[in-house]
GUFITI-909494 format. One record per residue (C-alpha): residue in three letters; x negated, y, z. Coordinates in nm, 4 decimals, decimal comma. Last residue first. Layout:
<recs>
code | px | py | pz
ALA | X | Y | Z .
...
</recs>
This chain:
<recs>
code | px | py | pz
GLN | 1,8143 | 0,1717 | -1,4453 .
CYS | 1,5052 | 0,3123 | -1,6163 .
SER | 1,3056 | 0,3085 | -1,2919 .
LEU | 1,3643 | -0,0681 | -1,2676 .
ARG | 1,1525 | -0,1720 | -1,5647 .
LYS | 0,8817 | 0,0829 | -1,4857 .
GLU | 0,8697 | -0,0232 | -1,1214 .
HIS | 0,8302 | -0,3939 | -1,1969 .
ALA | 0,5827 | -0,3232 | -1,4788 .
LEU | 0,3683 | -0,1124 | -1,2435 .
LEU | 0,3821 | -0,3779 | -0,9707 .
TRP | 0,2967 | -0,6622 | -1,2110 .
GLN | 0,0040 | -0,4675 | -1,3635 .
LYS | -0,1373 | -0,3957 | -1,0171 .
ILE | -0,0947 | -0,7647 | -0,9293 .
ASP | -0,2806 | -0,8753 | -1,2428 .
LEU | -0,5478 | -0,6112 | -1,1772 .
GLY | -0,6421 | -0,7704 | -0,8460 .
GLY | -0,5212 | -0,7058 | -0,4908 .
ALA | -0,7960 | -0,4482 | -0,4276 .
TYR | -0,7102 | -0,2730 | -0,7525 .
GLY | -0,9624 | -0,1505 | -1,0034 .
THR | -0,8705 | 0,0154 | -1,3317 .
LEU | -0,5661 | -0,0100 | -1,5496 .
SER | -0,6205 | 0,2038 | -1,8565 .
GLY | -0,4213 | 0,5184 | -1,9265 .
ASN | -0,7194 | 0,7161 | -2,0598 .
SER | -0,7499 | 0,9066 | -1,7323 .
GLY | -0,7698 | 0,5740 | -1,5461 .
ILE | -0,4780 | 0,4608 | -1,3343 .
VAL | -0,3239 | 0,5348 | -0,9948 .
ARG | 0,0234 | 0,3908 | -0,9326 .
HIS | -0,1197 | 0,0783 | -0,7625 .
CYS | -0,2341 | 0,3062 | -0,4790 .
PRO | 0,1288 | 0,3249 | -0,3694 .
ILE | 0,1092 | 0,3741 | 0,0077 .
ILE | 0,4044 | 0,1406 | 0,0655 .
ILE | 0,2687 | -0,0941 | -0,2031 .
MET | -0,0574 | -0,1593 | -0,0149 .
ILE | -0,1071 | -0,0363 | 0,3399 .
PRO | -0,4823 | -0,0549 | 0,4175 .
ASN | -0,5949 | 0,1737 | 0,1326 .
ARG | -0,9717 | 0,1191 | 0,1114 .
ASN | -0,9778 | 0,0756 | -0,2671 .
ASN | -0,7749 | 0,3918 | -0,3100 .
ALA | -1,0291 | 0,5791 | -0,0964 .
MET | -1,3049 | 0,4462 | -0,3242 .
GLY | -1,1179 | 0,5591 | -0,6349 .
VAL | -1,0574 | 0,9033 | -0,4838 .
ALA | -1,4326 | 0,9212 | -0,4154 .
ARG | -1,4949 | 0,8382 | -0,7794 .
CYS | -1,2611 | 1,1143 | -0,8982 .
GLY | -1,4002 | 1,3738 | -0,6556 .
LYS | -1,5027 | 1,6424 | -0,9049 .
PRO | -1,1649 | 1,8168 | -0,8847 .
ASN | -1,1558 | 1,8167 | -0,5020 .
GLN | -0,8521 | 2,0326 | -0,4272 .
ILE | -0,6363 | 1,7385 | -0,3095 .
GLN | -0,4207 | 1,7583 | -0,6209 .
ALA | -0,7281 | 1,7900 | -0,8431 .
ALA | -0,8672 | 1,4601 | -0,7116 .
ILE | -0,5241 | 1,2982 | -0,7564 .
GLU | -0,5117 | 1,4181 | -1,1180 .
LYS | -0,8643 | 1,2869 | -1,1838 .
TYR | -0,7793 | 0,9471 | -1,0363 .
SER | -0,4960 | 0,9402 | -1,2869 .
ARG | -0,1303 | 0,9527 | -1,1954 .
THR | 0,1442 | 0,6984 | -1,2549 .
GLU | 0,5227 | 0,6965 | -1,2576 .
GLY | 0,7833 | 0,4287 | -1,1804 .
TYR | 0,8421 | 0,5507 | -0,8265 .
PRO | 0,7234 | 0,9082 | -0,7828 .
ILE | 0,3625 | 0,9841 | -0,6864 .
THR | 0,3813 | 1,1893 | -0,3643 .
CYS | 0,2716 | 0,8977 | -0,1432 .
LEU | -0,0561 | 0,8857 | -0,3333 .
ALA | -0,1335 | 1,2396 | -0,2154 .
ASN | -0,0993 | 1,1315 | 0,1475 .
TRP | -0,3362 | 0,8404 | 0,0781 .
VAL | -0,5906 | 1,0796 | -0,0772 .
LYS | -0,5756 | 1,3237 | 0,2137 .
GLN | -0,6028 | 1,0355 | 0,4639 .
GLN | -0,9081 | 0,9017 | 0,2779 .
PHE | -1,0730 | 1,2435 | 0,3064 .
GLN | -1,0018 | 1,2645 | 0,6802 .
THR | -1,1528 | 0,9198 | 0,7228 .
GLY | -0,9390 | 0,6119 | 0,7646 .
PHE | -0,6953 | 0,4207 | 0,9819 .
PRO | -0,3484 | 0,3921 | 0,8304 .
SER | -0,0774 | 0,5092 | 1,0669 .
LEU | 0,2599 | 0,4747 | 0,8958 .
PRO | 0,6118 | 0,5284 | 1,0310 .
LEU | 0,8517 | 0,3686 | 0,7836 .
ASP | 1,1020 | 0,5069 | 0,5333 .
PHE | 0,9941 | 0,3593 | 0,2019 .
SER | 1,0732 | 0,4776 | -0,1471 .
LYS | 1,2258 | 0,3221 | -0,4597 .
ARG | 1,4523 | 0,0669 | -0,2975 .
LYS | 1,7136 | -0,1560 | -0,4655 .
GLY | 1,4838 | -0,3141 | -0,7233 .
GLN | 1,4937 | -0,6565 | -0,5563 .
PHE | 1,1203 | -0,6249 | -0,4788 .
TYR | 1,1794 | -0,2879 | -0,3123 .
GLU | 1,4823 | -0,4164 | -0,1182 .
ASP | 1,2811 | -0,7111 | 0,0139 .
LEU | 1,0004 | -0,4680 | 0,1046 .
GLN | 1,2517 | -0,2545 | 0,2959 .
ARG | 1,3805 | -0,5582 | 0,4847 .
LYS | 1,0259 | -0,6700 | 0,5697 .
ALA | 0,9326 | -0,3205 | 0,6890 .
SER | 1,2481 | -0,3062 | 0,9021 .
SER | 1,1630 | -0,6408 | 1,0619 .
ILE | 0,8097 | -0,5143 | 1,1302 .
LEU | 0,9510 | -0,2010 | 1,2926 .
PRO | 1,2056 | -0,3937 | 1,5034 .
THR | 0,9252 | -0,6288 | 1,6132 .
ASP | 0,8753 | -0,9578 | 1,4330 .
LYS | 0,6025 | -1,1015 | 1,6543 .
GLN | 0,2509 | -1,2436 | 1,6292 .
THR | 0,0612 | -1,0840 | 1,9146 .
ILE | -0,2699 | -0,8965 | 1,9085 .
SER | -0,5494 | -0,8652 | 2,1634 .
GLY | -0,5175 | -1,2254 | 2,2864 .
LYS | -0,7622 | -1,3666 | 2,0333 .
PRO | -1,0038 | -1,0985 | 1,9201 .
PHE | -0,8822 | -0,8725 | 1,6401 .
GLY | -1,1320 | -0,7861 | 1,3673 .
ALA | -0,9707 | -0,9970 | 1,0978 .
PRO | -0,5999 | -1,0685 | 1,1356 .
LEU | -0,5257 | -1,4045 | 1,3012 .
ILE | -0,4671 | -1,6581 | 1,0273 .
LYS | -0,1801 | -1,7431 | 0,7986 .
ASN | -0,3861 | -1,7954 | 0,4878 .
VAL | -0,3623 | -1,6280 | 0,1484 .
SER | -0,3054 | -1,2834 | 0,2918 .
LEU | -0,2205 | -0,9916 | 0,0704 .
ASN | -0,2145 | -0,6653 | 0,2576 .
LEU | -0,0017 | -0,4433 | 0,4746 .
HIS | -0,1811 | -0,2616 | 0,7548 .
THR | -0,1241 | 0,0143 | 1,0120 .
LEU | 0,2551 | 0,0213 | 1,0462 .
SER | 0,3490 | 0,2466 | 1,3344 .
ASN | 0,5118 | 0,1746 | 1,6730 .
ASN | 0,1831 | 0,1993 | 1,8666 .
GLU | 0,0189 | -0,0640 | 1,6448 .
GLU | 0,1863 | -0,2694 | 1,3772 .
LEU | 0,0218 | -0,5118 | 1,1399 .
MET | 0,1450 | -0,6703 | 0,8193 .
GLN | 0,0275 | -0,9829 | 0,6398 .
MET | 0,1323 | -1,0794 | 0,2902 .
GLY | 0,1875 | -1,4121 | 0,1207 .
GLY | 0,2309 | -1,4147 | -0,2549 .
LEU | 0,3085 | -1,1525 | -0,5176 .
PRO | 0,6815 | -1,2333 | -0,5197 .
SER | 0,6631 | -1,1639 | -0,1471 .
SER | 0,6537 | -1,3851 | 0,1607 .
TYR | 0,5884 | -1,1717 | 0,4692 .
TYR | 0,3713 | -1,2510 | 0,7664 .
SER | 0,3607 | -1,0878 | 1,1058 .
PHE | 0,1365 | -0,8838 | 1,3281 .
TYR | 0,1645 | -0,6995 | 1,6559 .
LYS | -0,0554 | -0,4631 | 1,8543 .
MET | 0,0560 | -0,3216 | 2,1864 .
</recs>
């Protein structure tokens, strides 16, 4: 079964999806509408135990009580995207890595742009921490949720990582 629910965060409304007991999507959602690509009747709005756990863990993250997530994830993507998303999950809370460093980590040192594209396609924001990837010169570069949200997330983690 496929389930979805909404979550109110300090960043605004978010939508999360679960399929086969794994989280597949977490993204900003301005409107409470049926997730794109799902015909009516193919997905049910419900706070399953997994979705409830995800909401609790996000609450703890935003309160500064959680620095890592313990949820089963199944983001849909290419093999390359999966490698990038797995590498993102190794970036410690409150730290950043450059696109170049992630490319080197996945043994594709010339793949900086491809890493950027995989970041942009990350379907599970915050939990797969693509916001922790910055330009080699330390600049904030693209973020699907907007640079203001990326900046907020990095500042939130930096402030709380010192505690």
